[in-house]
Structures are given as C-alpha cells and as structure tokens.
C-alpha positions in Angstrom: 31.5 -113.5 64.3 33.4 -112.9 67.6 30.2 -112.9 69.6 29.1 -116.1 68.1 32.7 -117.7 69.0 32.1 -116.3 72.5 28.6 -118.2 72.8 29.9 -121.3 71.4 32.9 -121.2 73.8 30.3 -120.7 76.8 28.0 -123.6 75.6 31.1 -125.8 75.3 32.2 -125.0 78.9 28.8 -125.5 80.2 28.9 -129.0 78.5 32.2 -129.8 79.7 31.5 -128.8 83.4 28.0 -130.4 83.3 26.5 -127.4 84.9 22.8 -127.4 85.9 20.0 -124.7 86.0 21.2 -123.6 89.7 24.3 -122.4 88.2 22.6 -119.7 86.0 20.1 -118.6 88.6 23.0 -117.8 91.0 24.2 -114.9 89.1 26.7 -116.5 86.9 25.4 -115.1 83.6 28.3 -112.7 83.5 30.5 -115.6 82.1 28.7 -115.4 78.8 29.8 -111.7 78.7 33.4 -112.5 79.5 33.5 -115.1 76.9 32.0 -112.9 74.2 34.4 -109.9 75.1 37.3 -112.3 75.3 36.5 -113.5 71.7 36.1 -110.0 70.5 39.5 -109.0 72.2 41.1 -111.9 70.3 39.7 -110.9 67.0 40.8 -107.3 67.6 44.3 -108.4 68.4 44.5 -110.5 65.2 43.3 -107.5 63.1 45.9 -105.4 64.7 48.6 -107.7 63.6 47.0 -108.3 60.1 46.5 -112.0 60.8 43.6 -114.3 60.3 41.6 -115.1 63.4 39.8 -118.6 63.1 37.6 -118.3 66.1 38.5 -121.7 67.4 36.7 -123.3 70.1 38.0 -126.4 72.3 41.5 -126.1 71.2 43.2 -126.7 74.7 46.3 -124.6 75.3 47.0 -123.9 71.7 47.9 -120.2 71.2 44.9 -117.9 70.3 46.6 -115.8 67.7 49.7 -115.8 65.8 51.5 -117.8 68.6 50.2 -115.5 71.5 47.8 -116.4 74.3 45.5 -113.5 74.4 44.2 -112.4 77.9 41.5 -110.0 78.1 40.1 -107.5 80.9 37.4 -104.8 80.7 39.6 -102.8 83.3 41.8 -100.1 81.6 44.4 -100.6 84.5 43.8 -104.4 84.7 46.6 -106.9 85.0 47.6 -109.8 82.7 46.7 -112.9 84.6 48.8 -116.3 84.1 47.6 -119.4 85.8 49.4 -122.6 87.0 48.4 -124.6 84.0 49.7 -122.1 81.6 53.1 -123.0 80.0 56.2 -121.1 80.8 57.4 -121.1 77.1 54.0 -119.5 75.8 53.8 -115.8 75.2 50.8 -113.8 76.5 49.4 -110.5 75.5 46.9 -108.3 77.4 44.1 -106.6 75.7 41.7 -104.3 77.5 38.6 -102.4 76.7 34.9 -103.2 75.8 33.5 -103.8 72.3 34.1 -102.2 69.8 37.2 -100.4 71.4 40.2 -102.4 72.6 43.7 -101.5 73.4 46.7 -103.8 73.3 48.6 -103.3 76.5 51.8 -105.5 75.9 53.2 -109.0 76.1 55.3 -111.2 78.4 56.5 -114.8 78.4 55.1 -117.3 80.9 58.4 -117.7 82.5 58.8 -114.0 83.1 54.9 -113.7 84.4 55.5 -116.5 86.9 57.7 -114.6 89.2 56.8 -114.7 93.1 56.2 -111.0 93.1 53.2 -111.3 90.8 51.7 -114.2 92.7 48.1 -113.4 94.4 45.2 -115.1 95.4 42.5 -112.5 95.7 39.6 -114.9 95.9 41.2 -117.5 98.0 40.6 -120.2 95.3 43.4 -120.4 92.9 46.5 -118.5 93.0 47.6 -116.8 89.8 50.2 -114.4 88.6 48.8 -110.9 88.1 51.3 -109.0 86.0 50.8 -105.3 85.9 50.9 -103.4 82.7 54.1 -101.7 83.6 56.0 -105.1 83.4 54.7 -105.8 80.0 56.9 -105.4 76.9 55.7 -103.3 74.1 54.3 -105.1 70.7 56.6 -104.6 67.9 55.2 -102.9 64.8 56.5 -105.6 62.3 54.7 -108.7 63.7 55.9 -112.3 62.9 53.6 -115.2 63.7 55.3 -116.9 66.7 54.2 -120.2 65.5 56.6 -119.5 62.2 59.8 -118.8 64.4 62.5 -121.4 64.5 64.7 -122.0 67.2 
C-alpha cells in the first residue's frame, strides 16, 4: 500500500510541476524511490503509534500521521529537515531506515527547529533547517493524536 501511495505522490508531483521527458533522462529517477520510502516511513510511524494511516495524496500541509509531519531519510545519522514553508506550530518527527526496517529518531516543533544554529544551504538552492538527532525529543510511549489535543 505504501509503495503505491509513493507512486501516486510522484505522479501527482510530475503533473503539478508539468515535467517533461528530459527530467527523467537526467538522472532524476531517484525521486520515485524517495517518495516510496517516505510513504513507507509514514506507514511505519503510524503503525508504531497504533494509528490508522490513510495514505493521502495532495493534502497540502496537513499533518501526515496523528498530528505529526513525518520526515524521512535513509541515513541512520541523518538530520530532520524543516523548510521555510513549514509551519512553526507543527510537530515534526524523523524516521530513518529502508524498507522494511525503520527507526523513529525523535520529534521537534517547527518553532524549535527553526533556530539559526540549524540553518544550512548545502546545495546553494534553498536554505533549510537541518536538526541533528541529538536535538530531537524522544517520542512518548503513550501517544495521543495531536489533532485531538485542545488548547
């Protein structure tokens, strides 16, 4: 299911960006892999919490799972990346690994993530906040859907 969702997300991105054949012949096929692994990471996170994962496509900035934005990297020591368009009030969780084994590394709020000390621009394209795993808070054992919390 997650692989199918990743494929649907990639196709939606291709349609939205109006990409042509040259895009695929220039080595950009890895995007398919990232979308599939990212969807698998979301499913793994949902299962770890005991929540349903709907595998949504094109939901904008809505949280991925139980009120969390799920960020994925295959690097075991990778950072959680937060971008300018990400909301300060959202919660982000980092999941690492490769199908079928994933590890939940921790969580952080967008506001905490968007500190100057984490800001980097490694590709000289779009600066982003690269939060190291050491700065992430541990996930609680008794999880509550963040969407259900009242303020």
